[in-house]
DSSP file (Angstrom, degrees, kcal/mol; ACC not computed):
  #  RESIDUE AA STRUCTURE BP1 BP2  ACC     N-H-->O    O-->H-N    N-H-->O    O-->H-N    TCO  KAPPA ALPHA  PHI   PSI    X-CA   Y-CA   Z-CA
    1    1 A M              0   0    0      0, 0.0     2,-0.2     0, 0.0   101,-0.1   0.000 360.0 360.0 360.0 133.2    0.0    0.0    0.0
    2    2 A S     >  -     0   0    0      1,-0.1     4,-2.1   100,-0.0     5,-0.2  -0.484 360.0-121.8 -85.9 157.3    1.4    3.4   -0.9
    3    3 A V  H  > S+     0   0    0      1,-0.2     4,-2.7     2,-0.2     5,-0.2   0.865 114.2  56.5 -61.8 -36.4    1.6    6.3    1.4
    4    4 A T  H  > S+     0   0    0      2,-0.2     4,-2.4     1,-0.2    -1,-0.2   0.917 106.1  48.6 -64.2 -44.0   -0.5    8.3   -1.1
    5    5 A E  H  > S+     0   0    0      2,-0.2     4,-2.2     1,-0.2    -2,-0.2   0.922 113.4  47.4 -62.1 -43.8   -3.3    5.7   -1.1
    6    6 A T  H  X S+     0   0    0     -4,-2.1     4,-2.6     1,-0.2     5,-0.2   0.931 112.3  49.1 -62.5 -46.3   -3.4    5.7    2.7
    7    7 A A  H  X S+     0   0    0     -4,-2.7     4,-2.5     1,-0.2    -1,-0.2   0.882 110.2  52.0 -62.6 -38.4   -3.3    9.5    2.9
    8    8 A T  H  X S+     0   0    0     -4,-2.4     4,-2.4     2,-0.2    -1,-0.2   0.931 111.0  46.5 -64.3 -45.6   -6.2    9.7    0.4
    9    9 A I  H  X S+     0   0    0     -4,-2.2     4,-2.2     2,-0.2    -2,-0.2   0.929 114.0  47.8 -62.9 -45.7   -8.4    7.3    2.3
   10   10 A E  H  X S+     0   0    0     -4,-2.6     4,-2.4     1,-0.2    -1,-0.2   0.894 111.8  50.4 -63.9 -39.5   -7.6    9.1    5.6
   11   11 A R  H  X S+     0   0    0     -4,-2.5     4,-2.6    -5,-0.2    -1,-0.2   0.908 109.5  51.2 -64.1 -42.2   -8.4   12.5    4.0
   12   12 A E  H  X S+     0   0    0     -4,-2.4     4,-2.1     2,-0.2    -2,-0.2   0.911 111.2  47.8 -62.1 -42.4  -11.7   11.2    2.6
   13   13 A I  H  X S+     0   0    0     -4,-2.2     4,-2.3     2,-0.2    -2,-0.2   0.941 112.1  49.5 -62.9 -47.0  -12.7    9.9    6.0
   14   14 A T  H  X S+     0   0    0     -4,-2.4     4,-2.7     1,-0.2     5,-0.2   0.906 110.0  51.2 -59.6 -42.9  -11.7   13.2    7.7
   15   15 A E  H  X S+     0   0    0     -4,-2.6     4,-2.2     1,-0.2    -1,-0.2   0.896 109.4  50.4 -62.6 -40.3  -13.7   15.2    5.1
   16   16 A R  H  X S+     0   0    0     -4,-2.1     4,-0.8     2,-0.2    -1,-0.2   0.911 111.9  47.8 -63.1 -42.2  -16.8   13.0    5.7
   17   17 A I  H ><>S+     0   0    0     -4,-2.3     5,-1.3     1,-0.2     3,-1.0   0.942 113.0  46.8 -64.9 -47.9  -16.5   13.6    9.5
   18   18 A I  H ><5S+     0   0    0     -4,-2.7     3,-1.7     1,-0.3    -1,-0.2   0.861 104.4  62.5 -63.9 -35.5  -16.1   17.4    9.1
   19   19 A A  H 3<5S+     0   0    0     -4,-2.2    -1,-0.3     1,-0.3    -2,-0.2   0.749  98.0  57.6 -62.5 -23.4  -19.0   17.6    6.7
   20   20 A T  T <<5S-     0   0    0     -3,-1.0    -1,-0.3    -4,-0.8    -2,-0.2   0.572 121.3-107.9 -82.0  -8.5  -21.3   16.3    9.4
   21   21 A G  T < 5S+     0   0    0     -3,-1.7     2,-0.2     1,-0.3    -3,-0.2   0.452  71.9 142.5  94.8   1.4  -20.3   19.2   11.7
   22   22 A L      < -     0   0    0     -5,-1.3     2,-0.6     1,-0.1    -1,-0.3  -0.526  48.1-129.3 -75.1 143.8  -18.2   17.1   14.1
   23   23 A R        -     0   0    0     -2,-0.2    89,-1.5    89,-0.1     2,-0.3  -0.846  24.0-171.8-103.7 120.6  -15.1   18.9   15.3
   24   24 A L  B     -A  111   0A   0     -2,-0.6     2,-0.4    87,-0.2    87,-0.3  -0.696  18.7-127.0-102.6 159.9  -11.8   17.1   15.1
   25   25 A R        +     0   0    0     85,-3.1    85,-0.5    -2,-0.3    -2,-0.0  -0.875  26.0 171.9-110.7 142.0   -8.5   18.3   16.5
   26   26 A F        +     0   0    0     -2,-0.4    -1,-0.1    83,-0.1    85,-0.0   0.030  29.4 136.8-135.7  26.5   -5.3   18.7   14.6
   27   27 A D  S  > S-     0   0    0      1,-0.1     4,-2.6     4,-0.0     5,-0.2  -0.163  70.7 -94.2 -72.7 174.1   -2.8   20.4   16.9
   28   28 A K  H  > S+     0   0    0      1,-0.2     4,-2.3     2,-0.2     5,-0.2   0.874 124.3  50.5 -59.0 -43.0    0.8   19.3   17.3
   29   29 A V  H  > S+     0   0    0      2,-0.2     4,-2.3     1,-0.2    -1,-0.2   0.918 112.2  48.3 -62.3 -43.6    0.2   17.0   20.3
   30   30 A V  H  > S+     0   0    0      2,-0.2     4,-2.7     1,-0.2     5,-0.2   0.943 112.1  47.4 -62.1 -50.0   -2.7   15.3   18.4
   31   31 A L  H  X S+     0   0    0     -4,-2.6     4,-2.6     1,-0.2     5,-0.2   0.891 112.6  49.6 -62.5 -39.6   -0.7   14.8   15.2
   32   32 A R  H  X S+     0   0    0     -4,-2.3     4,-2.4    -5,-0.2    -1,-0.2   0.922 112.3  47.8 -64.5 -44.1    2.3   13.4   17.1
   33   33 A L  H  X S+     0   0    0     -4,-2.3     4,-2.3    -5,-0.2    -2,-0.2   0.938 114.9  44.7 -62.9 -48.0    0.1   11.0   19.1
   34   34 A I  H  X S+     0   0    0     -4,-2.7     4,-2.6     1,-0.2    -2,-0.2   0.936 114.6  48.0 -64.1 -46.6   -1.7    9.7   16.0
   35   35 A D  H  X S+     0   0    0     -4,-2.6     4,-2.2    -5,-0.2    -1,-0.2   0.898 111.7  50.9 -62.3 -39.5    1.4    9.4   13.9
   36   36 A G  H  X S+     0   0    0     -4,-2.4     4,-2.4    -5,-0.2    -1,-0.2   0.909 111.5  46.8 -64.1 -42.1    3.2    7.5   16.7
   37   37 A L  H  X S+     0   0    0     -4,-2.3     4,-2.3     2,-0.2     5,-0.2   0.900 110.6  52.5 -67.6 -39.6    0.4    5.1   17.2
   38   38 A K  H  X S+     0   0    0     -4,-2.6     4,-1.5     1,-0.2    -2,-0.2   0.926 113.1  44.5 -60.9 -43.4    0.1    4.4   13.4
   39   39 A A  H  < S+     0   0    0     -4,-2.2     4,-0.4     1,-0.2    -2,-0.2   0.907 115.7  46.9 -66.6 -42.3    3.9    3.7   13.3
   40   40 A A  H  < S+     0   0    0     -4,-2.4    -1,-0.2     1,-0.2    -2,-0.2   0.824 121.8  34.3 -70.3 -31.5    3.8    1.5   16.4
   41   41 A L  H >X S+     0   0    0     -4,-2.3     4,-2.1    -5,-0.2     3,-1.0   0.573  88.4  92.3-104.1 -10.5    0.8   -0.5   15.4
   42   42 A A  T 3< S+     0   0    0     -4,-1.5    -1,-0.1     1,-0.3    -2,-0.1   0.848  93.4  43.1 -56.4 -37.4    1.0   -0.8   11.6
   43   43 A E  T 34 S+     0   0    0     -4,-0.4    -1,-0.3     1,-0.2    -2,-0.1   0.655 111.8  55.2 -83.7 -15.0    2.9   -4.1   11.8
   44   44 A I  T <4 S+     0   0    0     -3,-1.0    -2,-0.2    -4,-0.1    -1,-0.2   0.860  90.1  77.9 -85.0 -38.4    0.7   -5.6   14.5
   45   45 A V  S  < S-     0   0    0     -4,-2.1     4,-0.1     1,-0.1     3,-0.1  -0.603  88.5-122.1 -76.1 124.3   -2.7   -5.1   12.8
   46   46 A P    >   -     0   0    0      0, 0.0     3,-1.5     0, 0.0    -2,-0.1  -0.229  31.1 -90.0 -67.7 154.5   -3.0   -7.9   10.2
   47   47 A E  T 3  S+     0   0    0      1,-0.3    54,-0.1    -4,-0.1     3,-0.1  -0.342 116.1  36.7 -58.6 142.9   -3.6   -7.2    6.5
   48   48 A G  T 3  S+     0   0    0      1,-0.3    51,-1.8    52,-0.2    50,-1.4   0.470 106.8  86.1  88.2   2.1   -7.3   -7.0    5.8
   49   49 A Q  E <   -B   97   0A   0     -3,-1.5     2,-0.4    48,-0.2    -1,-0.3  -0.955  53.6-167.1-132.1 153.7   -8.0   -5.3    9.1
   50   50 A T  E     -B   96   0A   0     46,-2.1    46,-3.2    -2,-0.3     2,-0.6  -0.997  13.5-145.2-136.0 140.3   -8.0   -1.7   10.3
   51   51 A V  E     -Bc  95 106A   0     54,-2.7    56,-2.6    -2,-0.4     2,-0.4  -0.935  17.3-166.8-102.7 123.7   -8.1   -0.4   13.9
   52   52 A I  E     -Bc  94 107A   0     42,-2.9    42,-2.7    -2,-0.6     2,-0.4  -0.915   8.8-177.5-107.3 135.3  -10.0    2.8   14.2
   53   53 A F  E     -Bc  93 108A   0     54,-2.3    56,-2.1    -2,-0.4     2,-0.3  -0.984  14.0-162.3-133.6 149.5   -9.7    4.8   17.4
   54   54 A T  E     -Bc  92 109A   0     38,-2.4    38,-1.9    -2,-0.4     2,-0.3  -0.939   9.4-174.3-122.8 151.3  -11.3    8.0   18.8
   55   55 A L  E     -Bc  91 110A   0     54,-1.9    56,-2.4    -2,-0.3    36,-0.2  -0.993  21.6-125.0-146.7 132.7   -9.9   10.0   21.7
   56   56 A T  E     - c   0 111A   0     34,-1.5    56,-0.2    -2,-0.3    54,-0.0  -0.532  41.0 -95.4 -80.2 148.4  -11.4   13.0   23.4
   57   57 A A  S    S+     0   0    0     54,-2.4     2,-0.1    -2,-0.2    33,-0.1  -0.692  89.4  58.2-100.3 158.9   -9.3   16.2   23.8
   58   58 A P        -     0   0    0      0, 0.0     2,-0.8     0, 0.0    -2,-0.1   0.552  66.9-153.9 -79.8 153.4   -7.6   17.7   25.5
   59   59 A I        +     0   0    0      1,-0.2    -2,-0.1    -2,-0.1    29,-0.1  -0.837  16.0 177.9 -96.9 107.3   -4.9   15.1   25.9
   60   60 A K  S    S+     0   0    0     -2,-0.8    -1,-0.2    27,-0.4    28,-0.1   0.829  79.4  27.8 -81.2 -33.1   -3.2   15.8   29.3
   61   61 A F     >  +     0   0    0     26,-0.2     4,-2.8     1,-0.1    -1,-0.3  -0.662  69.9 170.6-128.4  75.4   -0.7   12.8   29.2
   62   62 A P  H  > S+     0   0    0      0, 0.0     4,-2.7     0, 0.0     5,-0.2   0.879  76.6  46.7 -60.0 -42.9   -0.1   12.1   25.5
   63   63 A A  H  > S+     0   0    0      2,-0.2     4,-2.2     1,-0.2     5,-0.1   0.926 116.6  43.8 -66.9 -43.8    2.8    9.6   25.9
   64   64 A K  H  > S+     0   0    0      2,-0.2     4,-2.1     1,-0.2    -1,-0.2   0.885 114.9  50.1 -67.4 -38.5    1.0    7.6   28.6
   65   65 A T  H  X S+     0   0    0     -4,-2.8     4,-2.3     2,-0.2    -2,-0.2   0.930 111.2  48.3 -65.6 -45.3   -2.3    7.7   26.7
   66   66 A A  H  X S+     0   0    0     -4,-2.7     4,-2.7    -5,-0.2    -2,-0.2   0.909 110.7  51.3 -61.4 -42.3   -0.6    6.5   23.5
   67   67 A A  H  X S+     0   0    0     -4,-2.2     4,-2.3     1,-0.2    -1,-0.2   0.891 110.1  49.6 -63.0 -39.3    1.1    3.7   25.4
   68   68 A A  H  X S+     0   0    0     -4,-2.1     4,-2.0     2,-0.2    -2,-0.2   0.907 112.0  47.3 -67.2 -41.3   -2.2    2.6   26.9
   69   69 A I  H  X S+     0   0    0     -4,-2.3     4,-2.0     2,-0.2    -2,-0.2   0.927 111.7  51.3 -64.5 -43.9   -3.9    2.5   23.5
   70   70 A E  H  X S+     0   0    0     -4,-2.7     4,-2.9     1,-0.2    -2,-0.2   0.909 108.5  52.2 -58.6 -42.2   -1.0    0.6   22.0
   71   71 A G  H  X S+     0   0    0     -4,-2.3     4,-2.2     1,-0.2    -1,-0.2   0.895 106.4  53.2 -61.8 -40.9   -1.2   -1.9   24.8
   72   72 A L  H  < S+     0   0    0     -4,-2.0     4,-0.3     2,-0.2    -1,-0.2   0.917 113.6  42.8 -60.1 -43.2   -4.9   -2.4   24.2
   73   73 A V  H >< S+     0   0    0     -4,-2.0     3,-1.4     1,-0.2     4,-0.4   0.919 112.8  52.0 -71.2 -43.1   -4.3   -3.2   20.5
   74   74 A R  H 3< S+     0   0    0     -4,-2.9    -1,-0.2     1,-0.3    -2,-0.2   0.846 105.1  56.7 -61.8 -34.0   -1.2   -5.4   21.2
   75   75 A D  T 3< S-     0   0    0     -4,-2.2    -1,-0.3    -5,-0.2    -2,-0.2   0.593 125.5 -97.8 -74.2  -9.6   -3.3   -7.4   23.7
   76   76 A G    <   -     0   0    0     -3,-1.4    -2,-0.1    -4,-0.3    -3,-0.1   0.630  30.1-119.7  95.5 112.2   -5.8   -8.2   20.9
   77   77 A L        -     0   0    0     -4,-0.4     3,-0.1     1,-0.1    -4,-0.1  -0.606  26.7-128.5 -80.4 139.8   -9.0   -6.3   20.4
   78   78 A P        -     0   0    0      0, 0.0    17,-0.4     0, 0.0     2,-0.1  -0.293  39.2 -81.1 -74.7 169.6  -12.2   -8.3   20.6
   79   79 A D  S    S+     0   0    0     15,-0.1     2,-0.4     2,-0.1    17,-0.1  -0.428 105.4  23.4 -63.4 150.2  -14.8   -8.2   17.8
   80   80 A G  S    S-     0   0    0     15,-0.4    15,-1.0    -3,-0.1     2,-0.4  -0.717 108.6 -37.0  93.0-142.2  -16.9   -5.1   18.3
   81   81 A E  E     -D   94   0A   0     -2,-0.4     2,-0.5    13,-0.2    13,-0.2  -0.928  36.8-146.8-131.8 146.3  -15.8   -2.1   20.2
   82   82 A V  E     -D   93   0A   0     11,-2.7    11,-2.5    -2,-0.4     2,-0.4  -0.950  14.4-170.5-110.6 130.7  -13.7   -1.2   23.2
   83   83 A R  E     +D   92   0A   0     -2,-0.5     2,-0.3     9,-0.2     9,-0.2  -0.986  19.0 155.4-120.4 129.7  -14.7    1.8   25.3
   84   84 A K  E     -D   91   0A   0      7,-2.6     7,-3.3    -2,-0.4     2,-0.6  -0.998  41.3-128.7-153.8 146.4  -12.3    2.9   28.0
   85   85 A A  E     -D   90   0A   0     -2,-0.3     2,-0.5     5,-0.2     5,-0.2  -0.895  30.3-175.9 -95.3 124.8  -11.3    6.0   30.0
   86   86 A I  E >   -D   89   0A   0      3,-3.1     3,-2.1    -2,-0.6   -21,-0.1  -0.970  66.7 -26.3-127.9 115.4   -7.5    6.5   29.8
   87   87 A H  T 3  S-     0   0    0     -2,-0.5   -27,-0.4     1,-0.3   -26,-0.2   0.849 127.8 -47.0  50.5  40.2   -5.9    9.3   31.8
   88   88 A G  T 3  S+     0   0    0      1,-0.3     2,-0.4   -29,-0.1    -1,-0.3   0.449 117.7 109.8  85.8   0.7   -9.1   11.3   31.7
   89   89 A N  E <   - D   0  86A   0     -3,-2.1    -3,-3.1   -34,-0.0     2,-0.5  -0.893  67.8-126.8-110.5 139.8   -9.8   10.8   28.0
   90   90 A H  E     - D   0  85A   0     -2,-0.4   -34,-1.5    -5,-0.2     2,-0.4  -0.738  30.9-169.6 -84.2 125.8  -12.6    8.7   26.6
   91   91 A V  E     -BD  55  84A   0     -7,-3.3    -7,-2.6    -2,-0.5     2,-0.4  -0.942  11.4-174.2-119.8 136.6  -11.2    6.2   24.1
   92   92 A R  E     -BD  54  83A   0    -38,-1.9   -38,-2.4    -2,-0.4     2,-0.4  -1.000   5.8-172.8-128.5 132.1  -13.1    4.0   21.7
   93   93 A L  E     -BD  53  82A   0    -11,-2.5   -11,-2.7    -2,-0.4     2,-0.4  -0.967   2.7-176.3-124.4 139.8  -11.4    1.4   19.5
   94   94 A R  E     -BD  52  81A   0    -42,-2.7   -42,-2.9    -2,-0.4     2,-0.5  -0.991  16.2-147.5-138.0 128.8  -13.0   -0.7   16.8
   95   95 A R  E     -B   51   0A   0    -15,-1.0     2,-0.5   -17,-0.4   -15,-0.4  -0.842  15.4-162.3 -93.5 127.4  -11.4   -3.4   14.8
   96   96 A V  E     -B   50   0A   0    -46,-3.2   -46,-2.1    -2,-0.5     3,-0.3  -0.952   6.5-166.2-114.3 119.7  -12.7   -3.6   11.2
   97   97 A A  E     +B   49   0A   0     -2,-0.5   -48,-0.2   -48,-0.2   -49,-0.1  -0.661  62.5  41.3-102.0 158.9  -12.2   -6.8    9.3
   98   98 A G  S    S+     0   0    0    -50,-1.4   -49,-0.2     1,-0.3    -1,-0.2   0.743  73.7 148.2  81.1  24.3  -12.6   -7.4    5.6
   99   99 A V        -     0   0    0    -51,-1.8    -1,-0.3    -3,-0.3    30,-0.1  -0.619  54.7 -95.3 -88.9 152.1  -11.1   -4.2    4.4
  100  100 A P    >   -     0   0    0      0, 0.0     3,-1.8     0, 0.0   -52,-0.2  -0.227  34.9-111.0 -61.5 156.1   -9.2   -4.0    1.1
  101  101 A A  T 3  S+     0   0    0      1,-0.3   -53,-0.1   -54,-0.1   -52,-0.1   0.773 113.4  62.9 -60.9 -27.8   -5.4   -4.3    1.2
  102  102 A E  T 3  S+     0   0    0   -101,-0.1    -1,-0.3   -54,-0.0   -93,-0.2   0.466  82.3 102.0 -81.3   1.2   -4.8   -0.7    0.3
  103  103 A T  S <  S-     0   0    0     -3,-1.8   -55,-0.2     1,-0.1   -97,-0.1  -0.518  83.2 -98.9 -82.9 153.0   -6.6    0.6    3.4
  104  104 A P        -     0   0    0      0, 0.0     3,-0.1     0, 0.0    -1,-0.1  -0.339  20.6-139.3 -66.2 152.2   -4.6    1.9    6.3
  105  105 A R  S    S+     0   0    0      1,-0.2   -54,-2.7   -55,-0.2     2,-0.4   0.747  88.6  30.7 -83.5 -25.0   -4.0   -0.5    9.2
  106  106 A V  E     + c   0  51A   0    -56,-0.2     2,-0.4   -61,-0.0    -1,-0.2  -0.997  63.1 176.6-138.0 130.6   -4.6    2.2   11.9
  107  107 A V  E     - c   0  52A   0    -56,-2.6   -54,-2.3    -2,-0.4     2,-0.4  -0.997  10.9-176.1-133.8 128.8   -6.8    5.3   11.7
  108  108 A G  E     - c   0  53A   0     -2,-0.4     2,-0.4   -56,-0.2   -54,-0.2  -0.947  10.5-170.1-131.5 150.2   -7.2    7.7   14.6
  109  109 A F  E     - c   0  54A   0    -56,-2.1   -54,-1.9    -2,-0.4     2,-0.5  -0.999   8.7-158.2-138.2 132.8   -9.2   10.8   15.4
  110  110 A V  E     + c   0  55A   0    -85,-0.5   -85,-3.1    -2,-0.4     2,-0.3  -0.943  26.8 173.5-109.1 132.2   -9.1   13.2   18.3
  111  111 A H  E     -Ac  24  56A   0    -56,-2.4   -54,-2.4    -2,-0.5   -87,-0.2  -0.875  37.1 -89.9-137.3 163.7  -12.2   15.2   18.9
  112  112 A N    >   -     0   0    0    -89,-1.5     3,-1.8    -2,-0.3   -89,-0.1  -0.423  46.7-109.6 -69.2 151.7  -13.9   17.6   21.3
  113  113 A P  T 3  S+     0   0    0      0, 0.0     4,-0.2     0, 0.0    -1,-0.1   0.795 116.0  57.2 -57.1 -31.0  -15.9   15.9   24.1
  114  114 A E  T 3  S+     0   0    0      2,-0.1     2,-0.1     3,-0.0   -58,-0.0   0.626  85.3 101.4 -78.8 -10.6  -19.2   17.0   22.6
  115  115 A S  S <  S-     0   0    0     -3,-1.8     2,-1.0   -92,-0.2     3,-0.1  -0.453  83.9-110.2 -73.9 148.1  -18.6   15.3   19.3
  116  116 A D     >  -     0   0    0      1,-0.2     4,-1.9    -2,-0.1     3,-0.3  -0.677  28.6-171.9 -84.0 100.3  -20.2   11.9   18.7
  117  117 A A  H  > S+     0   0    0     -2,-1.0     4,-2.6     1,-0.2     5,-0.2   0.844  84.7  59.6 -62.1 -33.9  -17.5    9.3   18.7
  118  118 A G  H  > S+     0   0    0      1,-0.2     4,-2.3     2,-0.2    -1,-0.2   0.895 106.0  46.9 -61.8 -40.2  -19.9    6.7   17.5
  119  119 A L  H  > S+     0   0    0     -3,-0.3     4,-2.7     2,-0.2     5,-0.2   0.886 109.9  53.8 -69.1 -38.8  -20.6    8.6   14.4
  120  120 A I  H  X S+     0   0    0     -4,-1.9     4,-2.3     1,-0.2    -2,-0.2   0.944 111.7  45.1 -58.8 -47.3  -16.9    9.2   13.8
  121  121 A L  H  X S+     0   0    0     -4,-2.6     4,-2.8     1,-0.2    -2,-0.2   0.905 112.8  51.0 -63.1 -41.8  -16.3    5.4   14.0
  122  122 A A  H  X S+     0   0    0     -4,-2.3     4,-2.5     2,-0.2    -2,-0.2   0.911 111.1  47.4 -64.4 -42.7  -19.3    4.7   11.7
  123  123 A L  H  X S+     0   0    0     -4,-2.7     4,-1.9     2,-0.2    -1,-0.2   0.917 114.4  46.8 -64.8 -42.5  -18.2    7.1    9.0
  124  124 A A  H  X S+     0   0    0     -4,-2.3     4,-2.5    -5,-0.2    -2,-0.2   0.934 113.3  48.1 -65.0 -45.4  -14.7    5.8    9.1
  125  125 A E  H  X S+     0   0    0     -4,-2.8     4,-2.2     1,-0.2     6,-0.2   0.910 109.2  53.8 -62.4 -42.1  -15.8    2.1    9.0
  126  126 A A  H  <>S+     0   0    0     -4,-2.5     5,-3.3    -5,-0.2     4,-0.3   0.910 111.4  45.2 -59.8 -43.1  -18.2    2.8    6.1
  127  127 A R  H ><5S+     0   0    0     -4,-1.9     3,-1.1     3,-0.2    -1,-0.2   0.913 111.5  52.1 -68.2 -41.7  -15.4    4.4    4.0
  128  128 A L  H 3<5S+     0   0    0     -4,-2.5    -1,-0.2     1,-0.3    -2,-0.2   0.855 113.4  44.5 -63.0 -34.1  -13.0    1.6    4.9
  129  129 A L  T 3<5S-     0   0    0     -4,-2.2    -1,-0.3    -5,-0.2    -2,-0.2   0.405 119.2-110.1 -91.8   2.6  -15.5   -1.0    3.8
  130  130 A G  T < 5 +     0   0    0     -3,-1.1     2,-0.4    -4,-0.3    -3,-0.2   0.703  68.7 143.4  80.5  19.4  -16.5    0.9    0.7
  131  131 A R      < -     0   0    0     -5,-3.3    -1,-0.3    -6,-0.2    -2,-0.1  -0.775  37.2-156.3 -92.1 137.6  -19.9    1.9    1.8
  132  132 A G        +     0   0    0     -2,-0.4     2,-0.4     1,-0.2     7,-0.2   0.958  66.4  34.2 -80.1 -52.5  -21.0    5.4    0.7
  133  133 A R        +     0   0    0     -7,-0.1     2,-0.2     5,-0.1    -1,-0.2  -0.868  56.0 162.1-117.7 138.2  -23.7    6.6    3.1
  134  134 A V        -     0   0    0     -2,-0.4     5,-0.1     1,-0.3   -11,-0.0  -0.637  55.2 -39.9-129.3-168.8  -24.2    6.0    6.8
  135  135 A L  S    S+     0   0    0     -2,-0.2    -1,-0.3     3,-0.0   -12,-0.0  -0.172 103.9  33.9 -54.0 147.1  -26.3    7.8    9.4
  136  136 A G  S    S-     0   0    0     -3,-0.1     3,-0.1     2,-0.0  -116,-0.0  -0.483 101.5 -18.5 103.3-172.3  -26.4   11.5    9.2
  137  137 A P  S    S-     0   0    0      0, 0.0    -3,-0.2     0, 0.0     2,-0.2  -0.155  81.9 -79.3 -68.7 163.0  -26.3   14.0    6.3
  138  138 A E              0   0    0      1,-0.2    -5,-0.1    -5,-0.1    -3,-0.0  -0.434 360.0 360.0 -61.8 126.9  -25.1   13.3    2.8
  139  139 A V              0   0    0     -2,-0.2    -1,-0.2    -7,-0.2  -120,-0.1   0.341 360.0 360.0-132.4 360.0  -21.3   13.3    2.8
């Protein structure tokens, strides 16, 4: 999978999320945390699967939070979704199976607490599985 294909898929997911009015965060701490988790977990998540995670902002302990999320994934995510509070942040993780080989193995989003993490996960999962429309406005 090329970096360009991965970036395109991630950009499309982000655009769908923003089009619904949900607010994502892109500050330096957020980008560093997401990039670090993607690098750490890319080889752990098997081909044909993607782990999607959401995390509420602000992130008070980014290194500890990232390590805890990494540990959850390394320990093996169950089918379905994991919801956990980590260092004061609400985290949701979802393993999506049956995705095409060109999809990213890890996709993460940091959002404001009032944003609907479930909708973020649903929009991301729909794009990864090639479904066009999910709940909410046309995106």
